[in-house]
C-alpha positions as CSV (number, residue, x, y, z in Angstrom):
1,X,-47.5,-33.3,7.9
2,X,-49.8,-34.0,4.8
3,X,-48.1,-35.3,1.8
4,X,-50.2,-35.8,-1.5
5,X,-48.4,-37.2,-4.6
6,X,-49.0,-39.0,-7.7
7,X,-48.0,-39.6,-11.3
8,X,-48.9,-36.6,-13.7
9,X,-48.7,-35.2,-17.0
10,X,-50.1,-32.1,-18.8
11,X,-47.3,-29.4,-18.7
12,X,-49.6,-26.5,-19.5
13,X,-51.8,-27.1,-16.2
14,X,-48.9,-27.7,-13.9
15,X,-47.1,-24.9,-15.1
16,X,-50.0,-22.5,-14.5
17,X,-50.7,-24.1,-11.0
18,X,-47.0,-24.0,-9.8
19,X,-46.8,-20.4,-10.8
20,X,-50.1,-19.3,-9.4
21,X,-49.5,-15.9,-7.8
22,X,-53.3,-15.2,-7.4
23,X,-53.6,-17.5,-4.5
24,X,-49.9,-17.6,-3.5
25,X,-48.2,-14.4,-2.4
26,X,-45.0,-15.7,-3.4
27,X,-43.6,-18.3,-5.5
28,X,-40.1,-19.4,-6.2
29,X,-38.0,-22.3,-7.3
30,X,-35.9,-23.1,-4.4
31,X,-33.9,-26.3,-5.6
32,X,-33.1,-27.9,-9.0
33,X,-31.2,-31.2,-9.3
34,X,-30.3,-33.0,-12.6
35,X,-32.3,-30.6,-14.8
36,X,-30.8,-27.9,-17.3
37,X,-33.5,-25.5,-17.0
38,X,-34.3,-22.7,-14.6
39,X,-37.9,-21.5,-15.3
40,X,-40.7,-23.8,-14.1
41,X,-42.4,-24.3,-17.6
42,X,-39.1,-25.2,-19.0
43,X,-38.3,-27.7,-16.2
44,X,-41.6,-29.4,-16.7
45,X,-41.1,-29.6,-20.4
46,X,-37.6,-31.1,-19.9
47,X,-39.2,-33.9,-17.7
48,X,-41.9,-34.6,-20.2
49,X,-39.1,-34.9,-23.0
50,X,-37.4,-37.6,-20.9
51,X,-40.5,-39.7,-21.2
52,X,-40.8,-39.5,-25.0
53,X,-38.5,-42.3,-25.7
54,X,-40.7,-44.6,-23.5
55,X,-44.2,-45.8,-23.0
56,X,-44.7,-43.7,-20.0
57,X,-47.8,-41.6,-20.3
58,X,-47.4,-39.8,-16.9
59,X,-43.3,-39.0,-16.7
60,X,-43.8,-36.7,-13.7
61,X,-44.3,-37.6,-10.1
62,X,-45.7,-34.4,-8.2
63,X,-46.1,-34.1,-4.5
64,X,-47.3,-31.3,-2.1
65,X,-45.5,-31.2,1.1
66,X,-47.6,-29.4,3.6
67,X,-46.5,-28.9,7.3
68,X,-49.3,-28.3,9.7
69,X,-50.6,-24.8,10.0
70,X,-48.6,-24.3,13.3
71,X,-45.4,-25.8,11.9
72,X,-42.6,-23.7,10.3
73,X,-39.8,-25.8,8.6
74,X,-36.2,-24.5,8.1
75,X,-34.5,-25.1,4.9
76,X,-32.6,-28.0,6.3
77,X,-35.9,-29.7,7.6
78,X,-37.5,-28.9,4.5
79,X,-34.7,-30.6,2.4
80,X,-34.8,-33.5,4.9
81,X,-38.5,-34.0,4.6
82,X,-38.0,-34.1,0.7
83,X,-35.2,-36.6,1.0
84,X,-37.4,-38.9,3.1
85,X,-40.3,-38.7,0.6
86,X,-37.9,-39.3,-2.2
87,X,-36.5,-42.4,-0.3
88,X,-39.9,-43.8,0.4
89,X,-41.0,-43.3,-3.2
90,X,-38.0,-44.9,-4.8
91,X,-36.8,-41.8,-6.7
92,X,-33.5,-41.3,-5.2
93,X,-31.0,-39.8,-7.6
94,X,-33.8,-38.7,-10.1
95,X,-33.9,-35.3,-11.6
96,X,-36.3,-33.0,-9.7
97,X,-37.2,-29.4,-8.9
98,X,-38.7,-27.9,-5.6
99,X,-41.1,-25.0,-5.6
100,X,-42.0,-23.0,-2.5
101,X,-45.5,-21.4,-2.3
102,X,-46.1,-18.9,0.5
103,X,-49.4,-17.5,1.5
104,X,-50.3,-15.6,4.7
105,X,-47.1,-16.4,6.1
106,X,-47.6,-20.3,5.6
107,X,-45.0,-22.1,3.3
108,X,-45.7,-25.4,1.5
109,X,-43.8,-27.1,-1.2
110,X,-44.2,-29.0,-4.4
111,X,-41.6,-31.2,-5.7
112,X,-41.6,-32.4,-9.3
113,X,-39.5,-35.6,-10.1
114,X,-38.8,-37.3,-13.4
115,X,-40.1,-40.9,-13.2
116,X,-37.9,-42.1,-16.1
117,X,-34.9,-44.1,-15.3
118,X,-32.5,-42.9,-18.0
119,X,-30.2,-45.8,-17.7
120,X,-33.0,-48.3,-18.7
121,X,-35.3,-45.8,-20.4
122,X,-38.3,-47.0,-18.4
123,X,-40.7,-45.6,-15.8
124,X,-40.2,-45.8,-12.3
125,X,-43.3,-47.8,-10.7
126,X,-45.5,-45.4,-9.0
127,X,-48.2,-47.8,-7.3
128,X,-49.6,-47.3,-3.8
129,X,-49.1,-43.5,-3.8
130,X,-51.4,-42.7,-0.9
131,X,-49.6,-45.4,1.5
132,X,-46.3,-44.2,0.4
133,X,-47.0,-40.7,1.0
134,X,-48.7,-41.3,4.3
135,X,-45.6,-43.4,5.5
136,X,-43.4,-40.7,4.5
137,X,-45.5,-38.0,6.4
138,X,-45.2,-40.2,9.7
139,X,-41.4,-40.7,9.2
140,X,-40.9,-36.9,8.7
141,X,-43.0,-36.1,11.8
142,X,-41.1,-38.5,14.0
143,X,-37.6,-37.4,12.7
144,X,-38.3,-33.7,12.9
145,X,-40.4,-33.6,16.0
146,X,-43.6,-32.3,14.2
147,X,-47.2,-32.5,15.5
148,X,-48.6,-35.8,14.2
149,X,-51.6,-35.4,11.7
150,X,-54.2,-38.0,11.9
151,X,-54.6,-39.4,8.6
152,X,-56.9,-42.1,6.9
153,X,-54.4,-44.9,7.7
154,X,-54.1,-43.7,11.4
155,X,-57.8,-43.4,12.4
156,X,-60.3,-45.9,13.5
157,X,-63.1,-46.5,10.8
158,X,-66.0,-44.3,11.0
159,X,-64.2,-41.4,12.9
160,X,-63.6,-38.2,11.3
161,X,-60.0,-37.1,9.9
């Protein structure tokens, strides 16, 4: 499992990337929680709007969840992987949506969270993204019985990834 995530902005770029059907054979929104829109561009705009009342420059936290090339997750496993990532990142209960990309039979997902804590109108901290994503990926691999991917925090210095 490889997970890459970080805080983002730029609705137009992410809207284009998440809806890219030139590189992906199929693109679909598979889950929406805490947001009122249904289209990717509108969902991104809604999350961006949540940050307007704050000083947050990057109101979205976007992650790519990539199972290994031989791994095929069920819907339940996909949802559990997202839940583990959400807990590790400290985004439990935050509005989000999940987009599935499929190319040549291989599926991966992009999850987009709002970083804005609506109750306190401030951004949820986003430090140490690489370590958080790495820790989440290892937990997911163990819990779901997936093949372990050697990442930068697992290997000895000087050895290839």
